[in-house]
Backbone bond lengths (Angstrom), bond angles and torsions (degrees), N, CA, C in turn:
res aa  C-N    CA-C-N  psi(-1)  N-CA   C-N-CA  omega(-1)  CA-C   N-CA-C  phi
1 M - - - 1.458 - - 1.530 107.90 -
2 P 1.299 117.28 127.80 1.463 120.66 -179.35 1.530 111.37 -69.61
3 L 1.321 116.53 152.89 1.456 120.85 176.39 1.519 109.56 -71.57
4 L 1.312 115.92 136.04 1.459 121.49 -178.56 1.522 111.46 -58.25
5 R 1.328 117.32 -43.96 1.468 119.31 -176.91 1.526 111.47 -63.21
6 R 1.331 117.57 -33.01 1.468 120.12 178.71 1.522 111.25 -70.95
7 V 1.309 116.75 -39.18 1.465 120.10 179.52 1.525 109.79 -69.02
8 I 1.328 117.30 -43.77 1.469 120.32 177.41 1.523 109.63 -58.05
9 G 1.321 117.16 -46.50 1.459 120.64 179.90 1.514 112.78 -61.13
10 A 1.324 116.42 -43.75 1.467 120.48 -179.66 1.526 111.00 -63.56
11 V 1.321 116.47 -40.52 1.469 120.25 179.48 1.526 110.02 -66.81
12 L 1.329 117.15 -45.11 1.470 119.75 178.60 1.526 111.19 -59.68
13 R 1.330 116.43 -44.07 1.469 120.11 179.52 1.525 110.83 -62.95
14 R 1.333 117.37 -44.28 1.463 121.23 -179.92 1.530 110.59 -60.42
15 I 1.326 116.71 -42.16 1.472 120.54 -179.76 1.529 110.14 -67.15
16 R 1.338 116.27 -45.24 1.472 120.02 179.89 1.526 110.84 -60.21
17 L 1.313 116.68 -47.28 1.462 120.09 179.78 1.522 111.60 -65.44
18 G 1.331 116.22 -36.29 1.462 120.42 177.04 1.524 112.25 -62.33
19 Q 1.327 115.97 -28.06 1.468 121.09 176.94 1.524 112.23 -86.27
20 G 1.341 116.22 -4.61 1.461 120.08 -179.38 1.517 113.05 69.80
21 R 1.321 117.32 29.63 1.468 121.31 -177.20 1.519 110.84 -106.24
22 T 1.314 115.01 153.71 1.459 120.58 -179.90 1.527 110.36 -92.14
23 L 1.336 114.39 161.85 1.469 119.55 173.49 1.524 109.87 -56.31
24 R 1.319 116.13 -42.88 1.474 120.90 -177.88 1.535 111.40 -59.35
25 E 1.327 116.61 -44.80 1.469 120.48 -179.75 1.527 111.32 -61.62
26 V 1.317 115.82 -49.78 1.466 120.05 -175.77 1.522 110.84 -69.71
27 A 1.320 117.22 -40.94 1.467 120.02 178.94 1.532 110.15 -61.21
28 G 1.325 116.76 -43.84 1.464 120.40 178.80 1.521 112.00 -62.75
29 A 1.324 116.45 -43.69 1.465 120.32 -179.85 1.526 111.78 -68.02
30 A 1.338 116.64 -30.74 1.464 120.73 -178.68 1.526 112.10 -86.15
31 G 1.335 117.08 -15.97 1.454 120.41 -178.61 1.520 113.13 77.47
32 V 1.333 115.85 29.61 1.470 120.58 175.39 1.521 107.98 -121.97
33 S 1.320 116.30 160.85 1.459 118.84 -179.88 1.529 109.77 -73.54
34 L 1.320 114.60 152.98 1.460 120.69 178.68 1.538 110.62 -60.40
35 P 1.357 118.89 -45.62 1.469 117.57 178.69 1.533 112.98 -61.90
36 Y 1.328 116.73 -36.20 1.461 119.38 -179.75 1.531 110.18 -66.25
37 L 1.333 117.58 -45.97 1.462 120.57 178.70 1.524 110.15 -61.02
38 S 1.318 116.87 -39.74 1.460 120.29 177.50 1.526 110.88 -60.56
39 E 1.330 116.83 -43.01 1.472 120.17 178.88 1.524 111.47 -65.80
40 V 1.314 117.17 -37.30 1.478 120.79 177.01 1.526 108.78 -62.99
41 E 1.320 116.94 -46.67 1.468 120.38 -179.34 1.530 112.37 -64.45
42 R 1.329 117.14 -32.79 1.467 119.97 178.33 1.524 112.29 -81.71
43 G 1.326 116.68 -7.43 1.454 120.40 178.46 1.514 114.36 79.82
44 T 1.329 116.84 17.08 1.463 119.57 178.60 1.521 112.34 -93.62
45 K 1.323 117.58 -15.81 1.465 123.00 175.13 1.518 108.61 -120.24
46 E 1.311 115.09 139.94 1.463 120.49 176.86 1.523 107.50 -100.43
47 A 1.315 116.08 108.78 1.463 121.56 -175.90 1.527 110.80 -76.14
48 S 1.321 115.28 145.36 1.463 120.17 174.75 1.524 109.21 -70.29
49 S 1.320 115.64 166.80 1.470 119.21 178.65 1.526 110.96 -63.71
50 E 1.342 117.02 -32.41 1.464 120.31 178.63 1.524 110.92 -67.03
51 V 1.323 116.82 -41.70 1.467 120.68 178.98 1.521 109.72 -67.92
52 L 1.332 117.50 -42.84 1.469 119.77 177.31 1.526 110.74 -60.20
53 A 1.331 116.67 -40.47 1.470 120.21 178.57 1.531 110.13 -62.33
54 A 1.332 117.52 -41.28 1.470 121.16 179.67 1.531 110.68 -65.61
55 I 1.328 116.46 -41.52 1.480 120.00 178.69 1.528 109.68 -64.99
56 C 1.325 116.38 -43.06 1.470 119.92 178.07 1.523 111.02 -60.51
57 R 1.334 117.27 -44.52 1.472 120.30 177.85 1.530 110.07 -59.48
58 A 1.326 116.56 -43.18 1.465 120.36 -179.32 1.529 111.30 -62.92
59 L 1.338 116.02 -31.33 1.464 120.42 179.26 1.530 112.54 -89.02
60 G 1.341 117.01 -3.99 1.464 120.02 -176.25 1.514 111.54 67.14
61 L 1.306 115.73 33.05 1.459 122.80 -173.85 1.521 109.90 -117.24
62 P 1.322 118.68 118.60 1.465 119.22 175.86 1.534 110.15 -62.65
63 M 1.319 116.23 138.89 1.467 121.13 -178.65 1.530 111.98 -54.72
64 P 1.347 120.03 -42.02 1.470 118.73 177.66 1.527 113.04 -59.43
65 D 1.332 117.51 -32.39 1.467 120.10 177.57 1.530 110.68 -67.75
66 L 1.338 116.39 -39.58 1.467 119.81 175.98 1.522 109.28 -60.98
67 L 1.325 116.34 -48.32 1.461 120.11 -177.21 1.525 111.83 -64.75
68 D 1.327 117.43 -36.26 1.472 120.37 175.71 1.520 111.00 -62.37
69 E 1.326 116.35 -44.47 1.464 120.00 -179.67 1.525 110.94 -66.67
70 V 1.329 116.82 -39.33 1.466 120.66 177.27 1.526 109.65 -62.27
71 R 1.313 116.90 -42.14 1.468 121.14 178.26 1.527 110.76 -60.38
72 R 1.332 116.34 -47.41 1.465 120.05 179.94 1.531 111.00 -61.22
73 E 1.319 116.36 -41.94 1.465 120.55 -179.86 1.532 110.85 -65.07
74 M 1.312 117.20 -41.50 1.464 120.22 179.60 1.527 110.26 -65.05
75 L 1.316 117.14 -38.25 1.459 119.98 177.25 1.522 111.06 -65.89
76 R 1.353 116.91 -39.57 1.468 120.29 177.42 1.521 110.71 -63.00
77 E 1.333 116.69 -44.61 1.464 120.18 -178.05 1.518 112.28 -69.90
78 A 1.324 116.81 -25.85 1.461 120.97 -179.56 1.525 111.53 -94.28
79 A 1.322 118.29 7.56 1.462 121.90 -175.28 1.518 113.97 -53.06
80 P 1.337 121.15 -44.02 1.469 118.69 179.15 1.529 112.02 -58.31
81 A 1.314 117.79 -38.17 1.458 120.51 178.95 1.524 110.88 -72.91
82 S 1.330 117.27 -25.55 1.459 119.50 -178.60 1.520 111.79 -76.90
83 Q 1.319 117.14 -3.12 1.453 119.46 175.09 1.519 110.50 -80.29
84 M 1.307 114.88 7.73 1.455 120.04 176.05 1.531 107.61 -82.54
85 V 1.301 116.00 136.84 1.459 121.73 178.28 1.514 107.42 -114.35
86 T 1.305 116.89 141.68 1.453 120.13 -179.08 1.513 110.07 -94.03
87 R 1.322 115.01 132.89 1.452 119.60 174.39 1.515 108.13 -142.94
88 L 1.271 116.70 154.26 1.450 122.05 179.41 1.513 108.49 -86.21
89 A 1.313 116.68 123.09 1.465 121.29 179.98 1.525 107.34 -116.61
90 V 1.288 116.17 102.81 1.460 120.78 -175.62 1.524 109.34 -102.14
91 N 1.319 115.84 128.60 1.459 122.11 175.11 1.530 107.50 -100.57
92 R 1.302 117.60 124.51 1.461 121.90 -175.21 1.531 113.73 -91.85
93 G 1.297 118.57 2.70 1.462 119.41 -175.89 1.515 112.86 -90.68
94 G 1.320 116.09 153.09 1.460 123.64 169.33 1.506 116.62 58.54
95 G 1.295 119.00 73.05 1.459 120.89 170.01 1.509 115.68 94.49
96 G 1.281 119.28 23.48 1.462 119.93 174.19 1.516 112.59 105.05
97 P 1.344 116.45 179.03 1.460 121.09 -176.54 1.528 111.24 -65.30
98 R 1.324 116.09 132.99 1.461 122.56 174.73 1.515 108.17 -144.53
99 C 1.283 116.43 156.35 1.458 119.07 175.50 1.512 108.51 -134.98
100 S 1.309 115.75 152.87 1.462 119.12 -179.91 1.516 109.50 -107.39
101 V 1.315 116.12 141.15 1.457 122.79 177.18 1.518 106.02 -120.87
102 G 1.304 116.24 109.13 1.459 120.10 -176.90 1.518 110.17 66.33
103 R 1.324 117.06 -162.02 1.455 121.04 -179.73 1.515 111.71 -96.95
104 W 1.301 117.29 -14.12 1.452 120.15 -169.65 1.521 114.47 -101.44
105 M 1.313 119.03 -3.21 1.447 119.17 -168.73 1.518 111.23 -146.49
106 R 1.292 116.49 137.09 1.454 121.20 171.90 1.526 107.65 -124.41
107 C 1.337 116.39 135.41 1.455 118.80 -179.56 1.515 109.32 -153.68
108 A 1.300 116.38 161.89 1.467 121.01 -178.76 1.530 110.15 -83.17
109 S 1.311 116.05 133.92 1.475 123.34 172.08 1.522 114.18 52.32
110 V 1.308 118.35 50.06 1.450 122.16 176.10 1.519 108.49 -118.24
111 A 1.318 115.98 139.30 1.461 120.46 -178.99 1.526 109.72 -69.40
112 Q 1.311 115.56 143.28 1.467 121.90 179.30 1.516 109.48 -112.19
113 P 1.343 118.41 127.50 1.460 119.36 176.80 1.520 111.00 -70.56
114 V 1.313 115.68 140.24 1.458 121.26 -179.74 1.511 107.89 -130.60
115 R 1.334 117.55 126.65 1.465 120.78 179.60 1.513 109.08 -80.32
116 L 1.333 115.73 133.52 1.475 120.95 177.36 1.495 110.17 -89.22
């Protein structure tokens, strides 16, 4: 699973570049330093919601649109793991129905992921 701060940064950078704007322009409009915005875009700094809101305003981007794009990107990056299908695997031996989830856990009536 990709780190949220890296995906947010990548999306912000893609949007900024798509607008043909420089780090300096967006940082100035957002009221953050150029190095800080660069670190946010590279995913090395985790911006607060207030800073993200300021960057979004500077880009003319509604925050829900940023979050939607981040969600889509995270789903794309997690696609190999999403090929997992959930099925109930019940073991009938030794004391009633049980199912195993992974190698580390046994529990009653829990779905087990199965790779196709």
